N, C-alpha and C positions, 0 to 999 in steps of 0.2 A: 331674401327671397327670390328665387324664380320660378315663374310661371310653368305650371305644369304643361307636358308635351300636348298638342292638339288630342293626339290619339287618346293619351290617359284620361285627359279633359273627358272625350265621347263614351269612354269606357265607365267612367265613374258615374256620369249623368244619365246613361240610357237608363238605369235601374230606376230611376224618376219614374213616378205613375203619371205625371203631367207637367208639360214645360212651364204652365203658368204657376207662378213663387209668390213668396211673402218679401214684404221688404226685410225681414231677419235673414231669408235664406238669402236675398239678393246681396245683403253686406256680409255673409258669410263666403259667397263666391267673391266678393270682391276681395277679402282678406286672402284668400287663397290664389288671388291674381287670375282668376277665371272671366270670362265673358258673361256679360249680362246684356239680353236685350230690352231696352226701354221703349214702351209705347206710349205715344199719346192719344188724346180722343180725336173722335170723329171730326169735329167741328175745329180742330186744328188741322196740322198737317197730316194727322193719320197716317204716320210711319211709324216704323220702328228702327232705332238706331242699335247698332251693335257696338257696345262699349267695354272697355276694362282700363282700370286706375293705371294711368301714365306709368309709374315706377315700376310695374311689372312687364312693361311691353317689350318683345323681343321681335327680331328678324323673322321668326315662326309665326309671330302672331300678326305681323303687319303681313307677312305673304298670303294667311287666311283672310284676313281683313279685305284685301286685294282683289281676292279672288270672289267674294260674296257681295262686294257692295260698291258704290259709287266709286269709291278710291279716291274720295277728297277728303281727305282725312284730318279732322278738328282735335283741337286739344283744348277743352274749356279748362280755364285757370281762374284764381283771384285777379280781381283788378289791381289789387295791393303790388301781388308779384309780378303782374304785367308791368306795372309803372317801375318796380326795382330794377326790369331787365330792359328797361326804355325800349318796349314795343309798342308803337304807336297803331291806333286806330287805323282801318283800312280807310274810314271815314268817319268824319266827327258825329257826334251822337245826333245832332239836329240835319244832317246829311243823311241818316240812314233810311232808306225808303224801304225796304227789303219788308215783306210782306208781314213777317212775326219779328221785324228787329234785332236779328240775330246780329250780335255785336263780334266781326269779324274785326282781328287786326292785320296787319301786314304778316304776309308770310315769310317764314324764316327756314333758317337751315343750321346746321351745327358747324362751325367754323374749322374744327378739326375733326378727323376720322371719318369722313364720307369722302366719296369720290362725285358722280354728279348731285347726287342729293336725293336720286328720284327710286334707288331700288330699295326694297324691304331691308336691307342691312342700314343702308343710310336714312331712311326713314324712322328706322328706331332707335338709331343715334342721335337723332335731332329731338325726338320725344323724350329719350333718356337725359340729355342736357336741361330740356324745358321743366323735367320733373325733378330734377336735382335741385336741392336748395341753395346750394352753394355755387349754383352758376352765377355766372354774372354777364353784360351786356357783351362783353368782348368774346363770350363762348360762341354769339350767335351771328350770323351774316343776313342781310333783307336786302332782295325779297328770295323765298326759298320754297320748300316743296310740303311744309306743315302748317296748318293753319290754327293759332292759337285762336280762343274765342273769350271775349271777356264775360266772366259771371256774373248776374244781377246781384247786390247785395240781400241778403235776403233769401237766395235761392228760388225754391218752387213755391215758396208762400210770398213771393212777388212776382216770380214769373214762370209760369208753367211751361217751363221748356225742356229738350233732353239736354240742353247746355248745364243748367241748373241743376237738373234731376243726379247728372253722372258725379258732379262735384259733390252733391249733399251725401251720396251714398260713400263716396271717397271718405269725407269727414265723418261721416256715423262708424265705417271701419275702421277711424283710426288712423288713416293715412295720408301722403301728401295730397293738398285739394287741388288734383288736376287729374284730367281723365282724356283718355282717346278714345272716339268716338267717328263712327260713319254711318250713314243711311243703308240698310240693308237693300239689295234690288233683286228683283227675279230675272231669270236666264233671257228674257225677253228685252231686257232695257227699262222696263216699268218700274214703279216703286212698290215693294212687298207690303202687303196689308198684313192685316192680323192674323185671317186664315193661312196665310203664306207662312206667316213669320211663326206661326205655331209648327206647322210641317217643317220648317227649316232649324227650330230650335229643339224640337222631336229628333232629330234624325242627329244632331250634335252635340245634344246633352246639356244645353243653355236653358237657364232658366229667365222667363219672362217677368217683369213688371210693369204697372203701368205710371207714368206720374201721379194722376189722380191717388194711386194707393199711397206713395211717398208722399203727398201734402197731407193725408189723412193721419199717416203716422207722424211727420211731424208736428200737426195741428194737435195731437193728444199730449204733447210733451213740452210745446213751446208758442210762445206768443210775440209777435211783432207790433202790437197796440196795447195802449194803458188806455184804460176808461178813467178823465181826470175829474170828471164833474156831471153833474145831473140836475136838473131842475123841471118843473112844468113851464108850459108857456100855452096861453090862451090864444086860438086863432079864429080867423072868420070860419073855418071848417071844424072848430072844437078845439078841446083840450089836448095837448101832446106832452110826452115827457121830452128832453129836450137830451139828449146825451152828447158829451165831448169826447172828442179821443185824441191822442197823439200816437205817432207811429214813431218806433223806433228805425228805421231806415228814410223815412222822409221827413223835409223840416215842417211839413203842412199839419195843421190842424183840421181834424174832418168831424162830422158830425150826424147824427141820426134822430130821427124824430119816431117816436113810438106812440101809435094809440092803441088803447083797449088791451086785453088779456092775450098774450101773444105765444101763452105756455099750453094753451089746450092743443089737440093732437091735429085738428084741422090744417090743412096750410094756409099760410100766412100770405096776404098780399104784400108785396115789396115793389119798391121803386128805387135802385140807383141810380143817383143823378149826378153828372158832372159837372162842376160849376160853370157857369155863363154869366159874366157880369152884363155884359150887353142884352142878352136877354132876359134874365132873371131879374135884375135890378134896374134896368134902363127901358124894360120892355120893347126893345130893339124888334123890327118887324122883318129883319133879315132871317131870323130862323124862328122855330118853334121849340125853343128850349123853354121860355116863360110860359109859354101854355102848356108844355107837358108838366110842369109842376104843378101847376092849377088842376090839369086834369087828373093828375098822381093822387094829389090830396083829397079833390073831391070823391073819387073812387075809395080810398081808403076811409072818409067819412061814411061814404055811404055803407060800406062794409062793418064799420064799428071798430076796426083791427086793421092793423098795418103797421109796416115799416117804411119810412123813408130815410135812405142814406144820402149824404150831400157830401160829392168827393170834389177835393180841391183838383181837378184836373182841368183848368181852362182851356179852351179851345181845342178841344179833343186832345189835351196834353201837350199843346206847343206854349201856352202861355197867353197873358192878354197882350202885351206889346207885338207877338207875332201875329196873332189873330188880327190885330187890326191893320198890321203891314199886308195880311194876305186878304181883308176885306178892301183895302186901297188897289191890289192887283185885280179883284173881281170888276171893281169899278173901272180901271183904267184901260185894262188888257183884256177883258170880258173874260177872263177864266171865271170858272167854277168852283166851288170849295174846294172839292179834292186836287184839282190842278193848281189852284193858288197856294195849298199846303207845299205841293211838290216842287212849285218854281221857287219857294222859301228854302228847299232843300229838307224838308219833312216828310214823313209817310204820312197817308191819308189819314190815319186814327193812331196815335202813338201812348193810348190809354193803357194803364194798367188794372186789374181789377180785383188784384188779391187783397190789398187791405182792406177793400171794399167788402170782400168776402168774410176777411176775417172778424168785422164788425157783425156780420151777420149771425156768425158762428158764435161769438161772445156774448150775442142775444139769444142763444139757444135756439137757433131757426135749424130746421132740416129740411121741411117739405115747404117750398114755397109757389106763390103764382109771382109771375115774374111779370110787370107794367114795362114792357119796352117792344120797339121795334127792331132793335138792333140783334140779329141771329148770335154775333158773336160774344155778345154779353151772355146769354141763356148757355152756349157752349163752355164757355167759361166759366161757368158757375159749376158745372158738373165736376168739374177737376178739383173742386174744392170740398167735393162730398155733399153737398147741396143738390135736393133733387127737387127740379122744376119741373113741377105736375102740370103746371099750364101757362103760357104765354098770352099776355091780356096786351092788345093793340093800344095805344095812345095816340090817336088821328087827331091831331087839330084842325081848325079850317084853315087850308091854304089863303094866302093874301098875295096880290102882286109882287110885293118884294121876297116873299120867300118861296115863291113856285118853282124857281129853277133849282134852288138849294134842295127842297124835297124830292124834287126829281132826282139828282144827282144821288141824294142817299139812297134812294130806292136801285137807280141803275148800276151805280158804281160800287157802292157799299153794302148791297144785297139787303136794306131794311124792307122792312114789311111796311110798305106804304101805298094806300089805294089811294091815286088822286082822281079828284072827280072829272069830268068828260068837261 
């Protein structure tokens, strides 16, 4: 199957009344070898990627991409296929400090059938090799001009990114799980945002879908978590239902505490808390994590209903041992919490909230009041179909040991924290 010419594509789609499409329409476009623009939310990159199934890429398609995008063409692929082709990561997982954790591999070119590798025909040839399930390690050279990306297992239900969205669409269309994508750019060199993307899509007859649409579509028919046990637990704040969950895509067990009737139409008070052994269990004064548990459970008890989700993401996702290493760097080198993470080769925050969002959806929640100081947590929930009607601050009293930590979270991570004078 060959992609229709760009002109044929334009004529076919100009009849559409709106560039905003459904997931079903996007799947149909992919099956026909057509471009689809995938947009994320304002709390993330707030950009649109021009995407197409890798198996339908032609020199004409690459020329079009190069005309209207940044020109950094990436090919999202499964980890299994990248391992088969022995394409290594650009940096190790623990060294990836990119803001959104995009998993770049070493760039590649096709070994045969190209000249310098940079022309539209050459890049199309390289993508053809990557998309061919019969290709082998010997069919590629490194480095090159095309950037494969490693897709997170679980797709957009785990990571709400363009990388995962494009491959999810390929899978749902029954195609090879590999796409080509590049960020759409305005004529002045700045990134195109949704109003620009609507005009661009309307001119060229493309459909636009959002990552949140794709998440909602998948959630209706898929589950990556299992509720494995449930009991009641009395606490100093009252009696809760305690639910235990297992995930299909990580080795951890997660928990949810539920108080009262959460099935009524009113928004439910929710806290999604990442594990912190030092603060939660040992009452360390270096952070405010333990205090946030106490404050959250107090607020839920006062409300008489609410949900507390406990996620196994120690140390903002770097694990207990690495967190203690980060503490040592703060002690010996005077680094703050962000600098210490980065000195160890980690991003400032490498947590994913996809599993936590699925737990909330499993509990039947739709509208919530979110107990958090973290703007990224709120933005991430919107993509999973949860409406955050209110953000409720959890402000613990600072102490001499966590003062700098709280200032760093406010100044470098954008947390809503009011420090006393």
